[in-house]
N, C-alpha and C positions, 0 to 999 in steps of 0.2 A: 504494500500500500504506500503510495507516494505521500510525502508531507503535504499538508494543505497549503495552497498558495496564498490564500487570504484568511486571516484569523481575526476574529472579533473578540474584544474583551469587554464584558458588560460589568461596569463598576470601576470608577476612577478614584478609589481610595488609595492608600499607601501601597498595598500589595498589588492591587489591580493595575495601577499605573506602572509599578516596577516590573511586573511580569509582562506588560505590554512593551516596555522598553527592551526587556530580554528578547522577546519575540522579534522585535524590529531589528535589534542588533544581530540576530541570527539570520537576517536576510528576508524576512517575511513582509508582506503588505499587511499592515496592522491598523485596525480601526478600534478606537477606544470610546466606549459610550459613557458619557457623564450625565448624571441626573439633571444638573443645572447648566443652562445654555451658556452662562458666563464662564463657567469652568472650561467647557469645551472650546469656547472662543479664545480664552487665554492660552490654552495649550497650543492651539493652532497658530496664534499670533506671536507668542513669546517663547514657545517651546518649554514652558514651565507649568508644573502643577503647584502653584504657590502655597496651597493649603496643606499639602502633604509632603512634597519634595521640592522645597523652594530653591535648593542649591544645585539641583540636577537638571541639566539640559537634555531634553528628550529628542530622539532622532527625527530627522525630517521625513522618514518613511512611516512615522506614526501619525495618524490623523484622528482627530477627536470630533464627536458629534453628540448632540442630545436627542437625536432621532433614532430610536431603537430599530425601526424598520430599515432605515438606511444603513445602520450599523451592521446588521446581520445578513443583509442581502448578499448572496453569493459566497458566504463564508464556508470554508471547509471545516473549520473548527470554531466553536463558540465557547469562550472561557467565562465562567460564572464567578465573579469576584465580589460577591455580596455576603454579609454576615449570615451565619448558619440559620438563625432563627427568623430571618426574613427571606430566605431563599425560596420557599414555597410560594409566598405571595408575589414576589418579583417574577418568578419563572412562569407562574400562571398567566401573567400579563404578556410575557414574551413568547409563550408557547406557539401561538398561531403564526408567528413570524419566522420560526426557526427553519432553516433548510433541512429537508427530510433525512439526508445522509450525513449531516455534520456530526463530528465528534463533539460531545458536550463535556467540558472540562471543569471540574469543581476545584476551586481554591479554598473553599470554606472548610473549617474544622470544628465539628460539633455533632451533637446528637439532638434531633428535633424534640422539643419539650412535649408537644401534644401527642406525638406518635411513637417516640423512641426510635425513629428511623435514622439511619446514617444518611449523609448527604447524597450519595449515589442512589440510594433507594428513593429518596424524595425526587431526584431528577428523573429517574426512570418512570416513576409513577405520574408526575405532573406533565412531563414532556411526552409521555406515552411512546418511549423508544426502548429498543432492546438494551439490556445491560451491557452488551458488547459495544455499544456506542457511547458509553459513559466512561470517562477517565478522571483520575484524581492526581494532582501534583502536591507533593508533601515532602518536607525535609527540614533541615536546619536553615530556614530561609527568612531571616530577619530583613525586612524590606529595605531599610535604609542602607545596610551594608551592601546588599546586592545592587541597589541603584548606584552606589559609588563604585561598582565593579570590583568589589572585594571577592576573591574566589570562594565558591561554595559548590556543594553537590546537592542533588535532590532525587526524588523518585517519581517517575511517571507510571502510574498503575492503571491497568485496564484489563478486563477479562480477555479481550482480543489482543493477542501479543503483537500482531502486525500493526494494529492501530496505535498501540503503545510505542512501537518503534518509530512510526511516522511522526508522532508527537515529540518523541525524544529528539529526532533530527531537527524538528521545527524550533526547539527551544535550547539548542546546544550552542554555546558561545565560549570564547576563551576563558571567561570567568564563571560560567554557569554550566556545571557538568551533570546532566541527567542520566540516571540509570532506570531500567525498566523492571516492572514487577507485575504479576497477574493477581496478587492477593489484595483485592480491594478491601475486604473486611479488615485485615490486619492493618493496612495503611491508614484506614479511616479511624479505627478504634485508637490506634496510637496517636493520631493527630488530635483527636478530641480529648483524650485523657491527659495528654501532656500539659494542656492548659490548666487543668485542675491541680496537677502536681506542682506546676510552676506557682500557682497561688499559694500552696502550702509552703514552698521554699521562700517565697516573698514574706509570708507571715513569720517564718523562722528568722529571716534576716532582720525584720522589724523588731523582733524580740531580742535581738542582739546575739543570736547564735552564729556559729562560724562554719567552716568548711566541713568538719566532720558531720554536723547536723545535715548540711545540704546534701552531702554524699549519701547519707543514710536515707534521706527522703527520696532522692532520685532513684536509688537502687530499689528500695521497697515500693516506690511508686511504679517503677517499671515492672516489678513482680506482679502487682495487682492488675496493672494494665494488661499484661500478658495473660493472666488468668482469665480475664473477661474475653479477650480476643480469642483464645483457644476454645472457650465455651461457645463462642459464636461461629467457630469453624475456621479461624485464621491459622496460618502457619506460624508456629512459635518463633521461627528464625527471623521473621519480619521485624520483630520487636528489638532485635539486636542490630538492626540496620539503620540507615539514614533517617527513615521516617519514624523509627522507634527511638532508640537511644540518642541518635544524632539530634533530632528535633527537640527531644526532652531536655538535653543538656543546654542547648542554645536558649530555649524558652525559660528554663528554670534559673539560669545564671546571668543572663544579660540584662543590663539596665534599659535596653531598647525594647524589652518584652513588656507589653502592657499588663499581662497576667502577673508577672513577677513584681512589677512596681505597684500594681493595685494591691496585691497581697502584702507587700511591705508596708504600705500605709495602714492597712488593717492591723498588722502586727505592732505598729507604733501607737496604736490606740485610737486611730481615726475611725469614725463611723462609716458605714457604707455610703451615706450621702456625702460625707466629706471626701472620701476616696473618689467617688464618682465626679464630684465637682472639680477635683484636682486633675482628673482625666478628661477635662473639657466636656463633661456630661456623658461620657461613654462608660458603659459597664463592660468590663473585660469578658471575653468569650467564656472563660472558665466559670465565672459566677453563674452564668445561665446553664452551661452544660453540666455542671457538677450535679444538679438535680436530676437531669434526664439520665446521666450515666449511672447515678446511684439507683434509680428505678430499674434501669436495664440490668444492672448487676443483681438486684433483688429478684427480678423475674427469672434469672438463670441460676440462682443460688450461688453467686460468686461473692466472696468476701472482699470488700474494698474499704479498709479502715481509714485510709488517708482521704479518699473521696468522701466518705461519710462525714468526717469531722469538718472538711472544707464546706460541705453543704450546710452543716449546722452552724458554722461561723457566719456564713453568708446569709442564711435564711431563717435561722432559729434563735439567734441571739447569743450563741456560745462565744465566749471570748477566746482569742488565740492562745493565751497562756494556759488555761485549763484544757484546751484542746491538745496542746503539746503534752501535758501531763497525762492525759487520757491515753494517747498513743503509746507513751512509754510504759504505762501501767497495765497494758494488755497482757493477757495470759502468755507465758513464755512457751516457746515451741521451737522445733527444728527449722532451720532456714529452708 
């Protein structure tokens, strides 16, 4: 399967704009859809997305529009770069416009609150396409570093290996190295759960804990993530890869991670409202997904103690310090 000649990215936030830049740098004709006409106009006129990447000049082969129909017309691949909990609503509006054979690519990381479905499942259902037409991009991909062309790797996952390879070629640049995988379940569970573990690491940092604590949370967080993934049919080796451990380390440790910094504010004693205000009104993805992941784990009889306490801190009033004590006070058992 040949790489798509024209690729559309729906969503001009930080990661959507950055991935559009990657695709353009890889030699593709790229159209970036922005919700606001003034954002699209500014990108076309100044080659900047000043709200998210003010210091990054965007390639001339990247064109922006606020017209979704114009954006997706003739696209061989359509990249969905909107938050996980708004994906269904947005995609329902775009569905009639989508080219029938296009590869639909998810950049969102989460589990839908109302249905407990992964993002690829939401896409397959709403767009009414075979799962072989749905792909996911996931890995240690902090947008600002990639936009600055700092080297990284990622995973392109799709049940159709040939389609994954075509997308791999379409987003390969000297600074962005994609690998392929067919384990959609593992890639998506890893991507959703790492946001929750990053919140826990942020809380620990806010409480003043150091690297031993972070390493323990990352390792045990990876263990509970793997348990859930395997229960859902994932390959356990996926969680040792870029979309598993790689993404988890980046998200849990970097000050560029919204989940990490949001958790850190909670650990320092700020309320949810204060942390949200400091994040310019945004709630981190992990705050929403911790509840759906917790429910999904309960449905499948999987124990996820870190996810459980993060949910209770974010939604039930548990303070971070007692949460840490509770995790340390759990029944002792073999690793």
